[in-house]
Backbone bond lengths (Angstrom), bond angles and torsions (degrees), N, CA, C in turn:
res aa  C-N    CA-C-N  psi(-1)  N-CA   C-N-CA  omega(-1)  CA-C   N-CA-C  phi
1 M - - - 1.474 - - 1.519 112.60 -
2 A 1.405 116.24 -41.93 1.444 116.60 173.94 1.483 117.89 -61.10
3 L 1.337 113.57 -31.16 1.504 119.28 173.50 1.460 111.34 -62.82
4 L 1.401 115.34 -31.19 1.504 118.10 -177.09 1.535 110.60 -85.11
5 G 1.339 114.51 2.63 1.442 115.64 179.38 1.464 119.16 102.12
6 C 1.346 119.84 5.63 1.412 126.60 -178.27 1.522 109.09 -85.23
7 D 1.370 115.73 157.17 1.425 124.48 167.57 1.498 106.33 -96.06
8 V 1.322 118.55 114.66 1.410 123.37 -167.33 1.554 109.67 -110.74
9 V 1.411 118.10 137.16 1.456 123.27 169.97 1.505 106.87 -114.29
10 S 1.259 119.95 115.31 1.381 124.61 179.32 1.548 108.88 -100.46
11 T 1.359 117.39 127.29 1.402 120.90 -172.38 1.554 115.62 -122.51
12 D 1.349 115.81 153.60 1.383 122.26 177.74 1.578 107.60 -164.75
13 Q 1.289 118.48 177.95 1.463 123.23 178.98 1.581 110.84 -77.08
14 V 1.294 114.06 162.30 1.419 118.77 -165.27 1.554 111.53 -64.15
15 E 1.420 114.53 -31.69 1.434 118.65 -178.03 1.458 116.06 -61.02
16 V 1.324 121.82 -26.03 1.386 125.91 -178.70 1.539 113.51 -114.19
17 L 1.318 114.35 3.45 1.490 118.79 -179.41 1.502 112.72 -57.73
18 P 1.246 123.82 -43.64 1.474 124.63 174.90 1.545 114.43 -52.60
19 L 1.341 117.12 -42.19 1.439 121.14 177.82 1.534 109.95 -70.81
20 L 1.374 117.37 -37.62 1.431 116.52 179.21 1.509 111.80 -68.11
21 M 1.327 118.78 -37.56 1.453 122.10 175.89 1.472 112.24 -63.73
22 R 1.277 117.59 -41.37 1.474 121.36 177.26 1.568 113.93 -62.06
23 N 1.342 113.31 -41.31 1.434 121.12 174.60 1.491 113.38 -60.03
24 C 1.375 115.17 -43.38 1.466 122.44 177.00 1.557 108.96 -57.29
25 E 1.332 113.04 -51.03 1.543 118.47 -176.08 1.508 110.68 -61.20
26 R 1.336 115.77 -45.15 1.467 118.52 -174.27 1.569 109.21 -66.33
27 N 1.261 115.99 -47.28 1.482 121.25 179.82 1.472 113.14 -65.96
28 S 1.301 118.54 -37.23 1.497 124.12 176.77 1.526 108.62 -60.41
29 S 1.384 112.51 -52.60 1.524 118.59 -177.28 1.538 111.32 -61.86
30 R 1.332 118.88 -37.50 1.448 120.86 175.11 1.485 115.23 -65.05
31 I 1.331 114.66 -44.10 1.425 122.32 176.59 1.584 112.55 -57.83
32 M 1.317 113.71 -45.78 1.432 116.85 -179.12 1.509 111.43 -68.00
33 Q 1.329 119.21 -34.22 1.493 124.04 174.24 1.480 111.97 -60.82
34 M 1.366 115.27 -40.54 1.468 120.74 -175.97 1.463 110.16 -75.66
35 N 1.356 115.89 -28.27 1.523 119.80 -174.41 1.527 109.20 -130.31
36 P 1.343 119.63 62.52 1.464 119.93 -176.92 1.439 116.19 -59.49
37 D 1.348 121.33 -25.95 1.462 125.54 -174.89 1.525 112.06 -103.15
38 A 1.316 116.76 4.35 1.452 119.04 -177.30 1.533 109.29 -71.70
39 D 1.339 114.35 138.16 1.493 119.89 180.00 1.546 108.49 -118.67
40 S 1.267 118.55 2.72 1.487 121.40 -178.64 1.518 113.32 -108.47
41 I 1.309 120.50 6.77 1.388 123.67 177.75 1.462 115.20 -79.72
42 G 1.342 121.74 130.52 1.419 122.92 -179.64 1.457 116.02 -80.69
43 S 1.290 119.31 -143.51 1.464 121.29 -175.22 1.570 106.09 -140.43
44 I 1.399 114.20 161.82 1.500 116.95 177.56 1.521 105.86 -142.14
45 T 1.235 115.89 134.70 1.453 124.92 173.50 1.541 110.39 -130.67
46 A 1.385 115.88 162.42 1.327 121.85 178.80 1.568 113.20 -112.76
47 A 1.349 120.62 144.20 1.470 119.82 -176.10 1.591 105.03 -149.37
48 E 1.321 111.21 149.83 1.421 121.50 175.18 1.574 110.11 -73.80
49 L 1.384 113.72 135.65 1.470 115.92 175.26 1.562 105.93 -155.39
50 S 1.373 111.92 112.10 1.469 121.09 169.97 1.507 106.16 -101.70
51 W 1.282 117.94 128.19 1.429 123.70 -173.21 1.557 109.50 -56.52
52 G 1.334 116.84 133.01 1.469 121.27 177.21 1.552 110.33 85.43
53 N 1.213 119.30 0.83 1.563 123.33 -179.48 1.443 108.69 -89.53
54 S 1.381 116.28 101.58 1.442 117.19 -174.63 1.515 115.44 -64.09
55 D 1.266 118.51 -27.71 1.453 125.63 -178.78 1.583 107.78 -67.86
56 H 1.348 110.84 -43.47 1.483 114.05 177.34 1.557 111.55 -64.35
57 I 1.291 116.03 -43.92 1.442 124.04 -173.28 1.573 104.83 -64.10
58 R 1.361 119.33 -46.89 1.485 120.76 -179.92 1.527 107.50 -60.05
59 G 1.285 120.20 -38.94 1.438 122.59 -177.05 1.474 113.99 -64.87
60 L 1.237 117.41 -20.77 1.519 123.84 178.78 1.561 110.26 -79.31
61 D 1.335 119.36 -22.84 1.468 123.44 176.32 1.496 109.29 70.95
62 P 1.385 120.29 55.25 1.412 119.89 179.54 1.531 112.21 -72.54
63 P 1.348 117.25 170.36 1.508 129.14 8.11 1.538 109.61 -88.51
64 F 1.314 115.66 164.86 1.470 125.08 175.10 1.485 112.99 -105.14
65 D 1.276 115.83 153.01 1.538 117.81 175.24 1.478 108.47 -75.24
66 F 1.349 119.40 -42.62 1.375 119.21 173.73 1.553 113.85 -122.87
67 I 1.319 115.26 147.51 1.480 120.03 171.90 1.524 105.77 -126.57
68 I 1.302 118.24 129.22 1.449 124.13 -174.60 1.526 110.61 -127.37
69 G 1.364 115.24 127.64 1.454 115.65 174.61 1.477 114.33 -142.18
70 T 1.283 122.87 149.35 1.411 126.08 -176.77 1.544 112.74 -137.19
71 D 1.408 113.68 121.99 1.411 119.54 167.52 1.528 114.80 54.76
72 V 1.367 115.26 59.62 1.470 113.53 -166.95 1.560 112.84 -133.14
73 V 1.408 117.03 -9.54 1.432 117.43 179.36 1.612 104.19 -103.30
74 Y 1.372 114.14 125.39 1.431 117.06 178.38 1.564 108.92 -143.52
75 A 1.252 120.44 11.15 1.460 120.89 -176.83 1.551 108.97 -150.73
76 E 1.367 115.01 140.49 1.400 122.09 -174.24 1.568 113.33 -57.93
77 H 1.346 114.23 -38.93 1.475 117.06 -169.58 1.526 110.81 -75.70
78 L 1.346 117.05 -3.28 1.491 122.40 178.87 1.566 109.40 -88.73
79 L 1.306 117.54 -16.61 1.489 116.50 -167.57 1.530 109.65 -67.85
80 E 1.301 120.98 -39.37 1.490 116.86 -175.69 1.529 113.60 -78.00
81 P 1.319 118.72 -40.89 1.523 114.20 173.92 1.502 113.52 -63.31
82 L 1.313 116.21 -34.62 1.494 120.21 -179.82 1.511 110.19 -64.39
83 L 1.412 113.93 -42.71 1.501 116.87 -179.88 1.568 108.51 -63.98
84 Q 1.289 120.29 -43.80 1.394 121.22 -178.24 1.597 110.12 -63.03
85 T 1.339 115.55 -38.09 1.477 119.15 -179.72 1.533 109.17 -66.67
86 M 1.359 117.92 -40.49 1.459 122.24 179.76 1.461 114.20 -61.94
87 L 1.381 111.20 -41.30 1.500 117.66 -177.96 1.528 108.46 -71.18
88 A 1.326 117.28 -38.43 1.474 121.93 -179.55 1.535 111.54 -65.32
89 L 1.276 119.38 -31.38 1.475 124.45 -175.40 1.608 108.08 -92.06
90 S 1.195 119.82 -8.78 1.471 122.20 -175.29 1.532 112.29 -96.99
91 G 1.300 116.05 155.84 1.428 123.64 170.16 1.512 111.72 -137.92
92 P 1.339 119.14 -178.83 1.596 116.38 -175.67 1.504 108.87 -66.76
93 R 1.252 124.49 -15.68 1.549 122.10 179.98 1.558 109.63 -103.38
94 T 1.259 121.05 11.01 1.491 123.81 -174.97 1.548 110.77 -82.39
95 T 1.252 116.77 131.90 1.529 123.29 172.98 1.576 105.92 -112.77
96 I 1.299 116.32 125.87 1.433 123.53 179.84 1.564 109.44 -106.06
97 L 1.316 114.98 131.01 1.486 116.19 175.20 1.572 109.29 -125.26
98 I 1.323 114.45 122.68 1.480 119.70 -174.27 1.486 111.27 -122.29
99 G 1.331 114.66 130.13 1.460 121.69 168.29 1.446 111.73 -101.51
100 H 1.270 120.92 130.82 1.453 123.28 -170.46 1.509 116.12 -146.70
101 E 1.331 116.93 133.51 1.436 123.92 177.83 1.479 107.91 -107.10
102 I 1.361 113.25 117.56 1.477 119.05 -177.75 1.442 113.95 -75.02
103 R 1.356 119.13 118.36 1.419 127.89 -178.62 1.493 111.94 -111.89
104 S 1.264 119.67 -38.68 1.506 122.64 -174.69 1.621 105.74 -127.69
105 T 1.309 109.98 120.74 1.470 117.61 174.55 1.577 110.38 -60.47
106 N 1.321 118.02 -39.90 1.441 120.68 -177.35 1.569 111.24 -66.14
107 V 1.280 114.20 -44.41 1.538 116.61 176.34 1.503 111.78 -64.82
108 H 1.295 115.05 -41.97 1.434 123.83 178.09 1.498 110.28 -54.37
109 E 1.323 121.32 -49.67 1.456 124.26 -176.73 1.468 109.59 -71.03
110 Q 1.306 121.08 -33.39 1.494 119.89 177.47 1.477 111.70 -71.63
111 M 1.320 115.83 -33.29 1.480 120.69 177.12 1.534 108.51 -62.74
112 I 1.325 117.92 -43.55 1.495 122.46 -175.93 1.554 107.42 -55.02
113 E 1.342 112.48 -49.54 1.541 114.70 -173.40 1.529 110.72 -71.56
114 L 1.414 118.96 -29.70 1.453 116.78 175.22 1.493 115.57 -65.07
115 W 1.353 110.43 -47.08 1.495 115.78 -170.03 1.579 107.50 -75.25
116 K 1.349 118.51 -32.60 1.480 115.19 -179.02 1.504 112.87 -63.93
117 K 1.308 117.93 -21.98 1.486 118.70 179.98 1.514 111.34 -70.97
118 H 1.349 120.98 -20.64 1.390 121.63 -168.93 1.577 112.28 -126.17
119 F 1.309 116.62 -25.41 1.433 120.55 -168.88 1.570 109.12 -125.67
120 E 1.338 111.62 153.53 1.502 120.91 162.31 1.486 105.96 -92.76
121 V 1.316 116.77 127.44 1.447 122.65 -175.14 1.517 111.65 -120.63
122 K 1.325 117.16 129.90 1.475 121.28 169.99 1.470 111.96 -125.21
123 T 1.399 112.65 147.26 1.461 120.69 -176.08 1.559 109.72 -100.78
124 V 1.302 113.83 132.13 1.421 118.53 176.93 1.551 109.88 -78.17
125 P 1.350 120.33 120.23 1.459 119.72 -177.57 1.495 112.66 -55.16
126 R 1.390 115.99 139.23 1.381 118.74 -175.88 1.559 113.41 -56.98
127 S 1.334 114.74 -30.95 1.542 118.37 -177.82 1.509 111.60 -68.14
128 K 1.391 116.56 -14.69 1.498 119.46 178.82 1.597 112.55 -93.72
129 M 1.358 110.12 -0.85 1.486 113.17 -176.66 1.541 109.03 -90.86
130 D 1.362 113.87 161.47 1.495 116.75 174.91 1.486 108.58 -57.58
131 I 1.370 118.01 140.28 1.397 122.78 -174.05 1.466 114.25 -56.34
132 K 1.284 116.44 -32.45 1.524 123.34 -178.28 1.496 111.37 -65.02
133 Y 1.349 118.75 -23.94 1.466 122.40 -179.36 1.419 114.93 -111.13
134 Q 1.361 121.46 19.16 1.423 122.59 176.99 1.432 109.75 -86.51
135 H 1.365 119.32 84.18 1.395 126.21 -177.27 1.564 108.04 -134.96
136 P 1.310 116.19 138.98 1.558 120.30 -176.00 1.508 112.14 -49.08
137 S 1.385 121.38 -32.38 1.419 123.45 -176.01 1.491 115.07 -81.63
138 I 1.370 115.09 -12.70 1.526 117.57 -173.45 1.505 108.56 -107.85
139 Q 1.336 114.20 126.65 1.445 125.15 -177.25 1.433 108.31 -119.67
140 L 1.404 115.70 152.78 1.442 122.64 170.36 1.553 108.36 -125.04
141 Y 1.213 117.59 129.00 1.508 120.74 -177.87 1.555 113.85 -125.56
142 I 1.297 117.17 146.92 1.371 125.65 175.66 1.562 112.25 -120.80
143 M 1.371 116.79 125.77 1.404 118.72 -176.17 1.499 117.45 -128.15
144 T 1.305 121.27 146.47 1.373 122.72 170.90 1.572 107.75 -132.93
145 L 1.352 115.92 155.65 1.427 115.72 175.91 1.479 116.66 -64.07
146 K 1.281 120.14 143.07 1.425 121.34 173.82 1.560 111.48 -71.70
147 T 1.266 116.63 141.84 1.472 121.38 173.84 1.474 111.40 -88.49
148 T 1.254 120.26 173.42 1.469 126.88 177.71 1.537 109.78 -59.80
149 E 1.311 112.00 -27.82 1.563 115.98 -179.45 1.473 109.95 -92.90
150 G 1.352 117.22 -1.21 1.485 117.28 179.77 1.490 113.42 87.55
151 N 1.360 118.30 2.36 1.424 122.32 179.57 1.545 108.73 -110.04
152 T 1.372 115.22 166.46 1.431 120.23 -176.01 1.532 107.16 -132.05
153 S 1.322 109.86 159.93 1.470 119.27 175.16 1.503 110.34 -126.13
154 L 1.383 117.68 112.82 1.405 121.80 -178.20 1.455 110.64 -70.62
155 N 1.355 113.29 156.30 1.489 122.30 -177.12 1.509 107.09 -56.12
156 P 1.303 121.83 135.24 1.502 125.69 176.45 1.487 112.17 -56.90
157 L 1.325 120.44 -36.28 1.390 118.86 178.00 1.480 116.05 -55.37
158 I 1.368 112.96 -42.59 1.483 119.79 177.18 1.563 110.87 -73.23
159 E 1.304 117.82 -39.98 1.436 121.05 -179.38 1.519 111.66 -63.69
160 N 1.274 118.57 -36.47 1.433 124.83 -177.77 1.536 113.28 -90.17
161 G 1.330 116.52 -5.68 1.465 120.47 -178.16 1.492 111.67 69.14
162 A 1.384 120.37 21.76 1.445 119.85 -177.79 1.529 107.59 -94.56
163 T 1.391 112.08 156.91 1.444 119.87 177.55 1.530 109.54 -124.69
164 E 1.320 121.62 -3.13 1.408 118.37 -174.47 1.495 114.30 -71.76
165 K 1.255 122.15 157.71 1.447 126.90 179.14 1.561 113.15 -67.22
166 T 1.286 118.01 136.69 1.493 122.42 174.05 1.458 109.44 -111.56
167 E 1.339 115.53 173.24 1.401 117.39 -175.73 1.572 114.63 -62.09
168 N 1.293 112.93 -32.59 1.446 116.05 -177.82 1.645 110.54 -114.54
169 D 1.257 114.31 25.06 1.460 122.34 -176.38 1.519 112.65 -79.28
170 T 1.336 115.01 93.85 1.467 121.02 -179.29 1.531 107.83 -126.87
171 S 1.359 111.15 166.05 1.590 112.90 176.96 1.525 109.22 -147.12
172 S 1.249 118.68 140.72 1.466 120.38 177.57 1.508 108.87 -127.55
173 R 1.277 111.40 140.48 1.480 117.69 176.25 1.544 105.81 -88.39
174 V 1.254 119.61 114.61 1.447 127.22 179.77 1.561 108.63 -120.23
175 E 1.329 117.82 112.14 1.482 122.40 -177.12 1.470 107.65 -55.53
176 D 1.317 117.19 132.01 1.530 116.74 -174.59 1.492 112.04 -166.98
177 E 1.237 117.00 152.77 1.482 126.78 167.28 1.538 109.86 -124.74
178 V 1.265 119.83 133.99 1.472 121.62 -178.90 1.525 109.63 -131.23
179 P 1.301 119.39 72.53 1.438 117.72 177.75 1.458 111.16 -69.14
180 T 1.355 116.72 147.00 1.442 120.20 178.48 1.541 106.23 -160.23
181 E 1.358 113.96 164.39 1.386 119.78 172.34 1.551 109.70 -77.58
182 P 1.387 118.81 141.07 1.368 121.80 -168.18 1.612 106.84 -62.08
183 Q 1.371 112.87 143.73 1.433 119.95 174.02 1.556 105.86 -134.05
184 N 1.332 111.69 149.34 1.435 117.47 -172.51 1.457 111.68 -81.45
185 L 1.378 113.83 136.60 1.517 120.85 173.99 1.494 105.80 -104.26
186 S 1.315 113.04 153.78 1.470 119.46 168.47 1.483 109.06 -63.68
187 D 1.257 121.85 161.01 1.418 128.02 173.21 1.534 113.37 -53.00
188 W 1.304 111.75 -48.51 1.511 117.75 -179.96 1.527 108.62 -64.32
189 E 1.313 121.51 -47.70 1.486 123.24 178.17 1.513 109.73 -57.18
190 A 1.334 119.58 -45.16 1.441 120.58 -178.78 1.480 110.81 -60.61
191 R 1.283 115.40 -50.84 1.574 118.44 179.32 1.497 109.95 -55.99
192 R 1.344 116.44 -51.32 1.374 120.06 -176.74 1.598 115.78 -55.77
193 Y 1.306 111.76 -52.88 1.451 120.82 -175.43 1.514 108.94 -71.82
194 G 1.299 117.25 -41.79 1.400 119.01 179.86 1.515 116.65 -64.00
195 A 1.374 117.66 -34.01 1.408 124.86 172.82 1.532 110.91 -64.08
196 M 1.410 111.73 -46.85 1.512 116.77 -178.29 1.567 108.33 -63.24
197 A 1.293 117.27 -49.51 1.513 119.27 176.72 1.544 115.35 -54.32
198 A 1.311 112.27 -43.91 1.499 116.51 -179.31 1.492 110.06 -66.15
199 R 1.342 119.30 -38.64 1.464 119.55 -177.76 1.522 107.75 -68.38
200 L 1.339 117.61 -40.47 1.482 119.43 -175.48 1.515 109.09 -65.09
201 L 1.374 119.38 -45.69 1.432 122.11 176.33 1.459 113.46 -65.10
202 R 1.319 121.02 -33.63 1.449 120.89 179.76 1.523 113.15 -73.85
203 D 1.304 117.11 -32.91 1.407 121.74 -175.01 1.545 117.67 -81.89
204 I 1.361 113.01 -11.68 1.456 116.74 -171.54 1.574 106.98 -69.85
205 K 1.261 116.49 130.96 1.483 122.75 -178.88 1.515 107.93 -128.24
206 I 1.305 120.04 124.15 1.437 125.18 179.18 1.484 109.74 -114.44
207 T 1.354 120.08 113.86 1.515 123.13 -168.56 1.564 103.38 -120.14
C-alpha cells in the first residue's frame, strides 16, 4: 500500500513491536534504494494496538480509508474485541480487506454471525487470487460498513480505479478474520479486488 502512495500504519502488540518497526525500516530503505526518483511512494509507520484498547485506538487517529488484515483470528475469545476494534477504526468510506485461513469451523461460523450484523461482506473469487494462495482453506473478503438503509458505499479510490494518495488516504493493518457466505462480485469488482489482494500478498516481506 505504501508503494501505491498510501500512508500506512502497521500495528501489532507491544511484544513484537520492535520487530515490526525494524521490518518497516528495512523495507522502506530498500524501496527507496530501488526507486530513488519516485515521488508517489507513501509512508509506513508502526504502532501498538491491542484489540479493544480504546487508548490505542484513539492514538491511531481513525477512521482509515483502508483496513487490511491477514490470518489473524484463531481463537473464539478474540472475536468480540476484534469486532469492536474494527468498528472503532472504520468510517462510512472505509474499505476492509481480509485474508483468512480457515482453521476452526466453530470460530468461522461465529465470525459470520458477528460480521453480518455490522458489515456488508463480499468474497473474492478464488480464481482472482494469486495462484500460490488458491487453496480451499484460504479466503479473501472485502467489507464495508452497513448504512442505515442497509446499503454501502465503497471507497472512491476503488470505485474510480485510482491509486494516488488523497488527503485522508491512510491504511492500517488490523489482524482479522471475516468468514462469510460467498456473494457474487461483478467482473470489474473481482478483477480490481483480486489484483489488489494479489499485489499485497506478493509484496509482503518479513525479515
